[in-house]
N, C-alpha and C positions, 0 to 999 in steps of 0.2 A: 613689500606687495604693495603698501600704500602708498609707497614713494613711486613705486612705478606706475602704479595708477594716474596719480598726479601728474605724471610726465605726458601722457594724452592730452592734458588741456594746453598744452605748449602750441599746439596750430591751433591758426584762426579757425578753422573749422570745427573742432571739439570746442573751444572757448567759447565762441560767439552764443550756444545757446544757454550754457552755463552762467554766463553773464546775463544774459536776459533773465534770469531765474532770481540774480542777486540784487537787480537793481530795483522791485518794488521792497526788498528788504530794506535797504540802504534808506529808501526815501520816507519810508515810514518811520526808522529810528530817529532820520534825521529831522523830520517833523515833530517828535514827542520831545528828543532831547533840546529843539530850539523852542519849543514853545514852554520848557519847562525852565529851559536858561534865561528866556526873556522874563519870566516870570518873577523868578528867584531875585536876576539882576536888576531889576526894576522897578520892583514892587516889596521885594522881600529883604534885601541888602541894605546895610543903613548908609546913612548918607557918611560922607568923608569929614571928617573933624577940619581938614585943609584944605579942600579942592570943592567941597560942597557938592551938589548933585551932578555937576558937570565931570565927575570922575567916571560916571555909569559907562562914558563911551567906551572905556576900557574894554568891556565886556565882550564887545567886537574888536576894536582895535587890535587886545591882544592876541585871540584865537586866530585874526586874519595874518596876522606877523609870524606868528608861529607855523600856520599853513604853507604860508608862502614860501618859507625855509625847507620844511618837511615835504614837500611838494618838489622842488626845487633837487632834491636830493634824491627823490623817488626816480625822477625824470633823468637825471645823470645816470641813474645806475640803468634804468631800463634800456636808456640809448648806449651807454658804455657794454651793456650786456649783449647787444644787438649789434655793436661792432665787433664785439670780439667774438661771438659764435654766429654772426651770420642770422640771426633767428628774425622769422618776420614778425613775428609777435611781441618781442620786445619794443622794436623801435615804433610799433604803433601803440603803443602803451605809452612810451616818451611821448609819441604828437599828442596822443587824447591828454595826455597832463597839463600838457602846457600852457592852456587857455585857460584854466584853472589857476593853474600857479600865477600867472597875469592878472587873474580876476583878485586874489587875495593880496599879492603885492600890492595891488592900487588901492583895494579897500582899508590894506594898512596906512599907505601914505594918506589918504584922502580923510581916515578918520583920526589919524595921528595930526594933520593940519588942523582940522576943527578942536582936538584936543589944546593944540599949541596955542592957539590964540587967545584962549582966557587965561592961558597958565603962563606963558613966555611973551603973551603981547606981539606973537607974529605969526603968523600963519606956516612960515617955511625958516628954519636957519640951516647953514651947510655943518650941521651937527655930523659926526661920526656914522653914529646909527642910523640916521634920516638919508645920509650921503649913499649909503652900503645899500641900503633897503632900494632905493631909485636906481641905484645900479643893476639889482637883483631883477628888478621889473625891466628892466632895459635888456636883460639877458633874456627874460623870457620873450620878450618883442621879438629880439634878435634871431631866436631859434626859429620860432613862427614866423618869420619873415624869410630866413634861410631857405626852413625847408618849402615854402611857398613858391619860393624864387627860381626853384630846380626841378625840372620836369620829371626828370627819372628818379623814382621813388628810393631807389636803392641809395645813388650819387645823394640824395635830398638826406636821407638817414645816415650815412657816414657825416656829414658836414655837420649836419646839426649836433651828432653824439661827440665830435670832437669840441664845436663851442660849449656842449652841456659842461663836458667833463673840465674842459679850462675854465669855465666859470663858479663851479664849484667851490674854487679858493675862497670865493666872496662871503659863502655862507658862516662859516667860522668866523669873519671879520664881523659880518653882522650882529652875532653872539657875543663876541668878547670884546666889542666896540667901547661898550662902557665900563670896562676893567682896563683895556688897556690906553684909553686917552682921556682927558679930563672933557666931560660933553654934558650938554644941558638934558639929555636923555635920562631921566630916572633909570636907578638900577631895578634887576627881576624881583619882582615881590614873590616869585615861586623859586626856589632853588633846593636841589636835589640834597644839598649840604645841609640844610639849616629849615628850622620851621617856618609856614609862611609867614610874612609879614601884614596879615590883613585877616580882616574878620572871617569866621568860619564859613557864613553866608556868603559872602563875599567870594571867599574860594570856590564855594562851590556854586555858586552861578558862573565861576571863569571857566571851572571844568564842565560843567552843562554845555556852555556856550562853544569849547572846544570840541566836545563830543558831535553835537550839532555839525559843527564845521567839518569835521571829519566824514562824517557820513555823508553830509552833501556833496564833498569831493569824491568820494568815492562813488557815489550813486552818480553825478554828472558825467564823472572821466568813463566810467563803464560804457554808459548811454555815448557819448562822442567817439570810444573804442569800437562800438558796434556799427556805428555809421562808418569810422573809417575802415573798418574789415571789407565792409560792403562796397564801399567803393574800389580799394585796391583789388580785391579779391573777384570783383565783378565777371570777371571770364571764367571762372570756376563754375565748375557742377554742384557744388554745394551752395554757391549764392543763390542758383537759380532757384534749387530745392526751397530753401530759406525764405524767398520772397514769393512763392507758389502762396 
């Protein structure tokens, strides 16, 4: 019965008010996790023995990098679901996620450059991980541009879904690049198969910031999703009632 009840939220008309109720919760969680994460990351976590204070940029860089990959997988999932089942809400969800994913990829690249300058002596190298992350950013931009260039929403959704699904192959390349190739980029400090190679306070700061990025991404994507619903369904009766 519960599963059946959840299916009723598969339509824009039903999901619109639900999203409106969830958005404030995720904004509050984003602020709480963000405040706690910034405090631990910049005032509690110890100075790194090798990198000094400059290492603290990883508390923004790493969560942004994680989210850029996670959001792309989520975007491709919803786009693929919309392509396979012809569901309007799924395609709208993919469209709503794309700008946030592009923001995370851009933030990953920018903070990576600020970290790389003092550590490597240069803002950019054509390293496997950096290059594949740049490709991810271009995939986001391409998805957004492709959908904007096609007037018919259904055709735009199909074209965007094909691009998103093709681009999925880049995500494991980003993740495993430091293992597959001899790269300048350091390996993962957090691994599911072994203990973290960082102090507990550093790990706590990293996880709090990751949660803050998660909550922010959900909140802003739901906010954008509601705007997309109103735009696409503007001729529907439920939109007229929602705007009254």
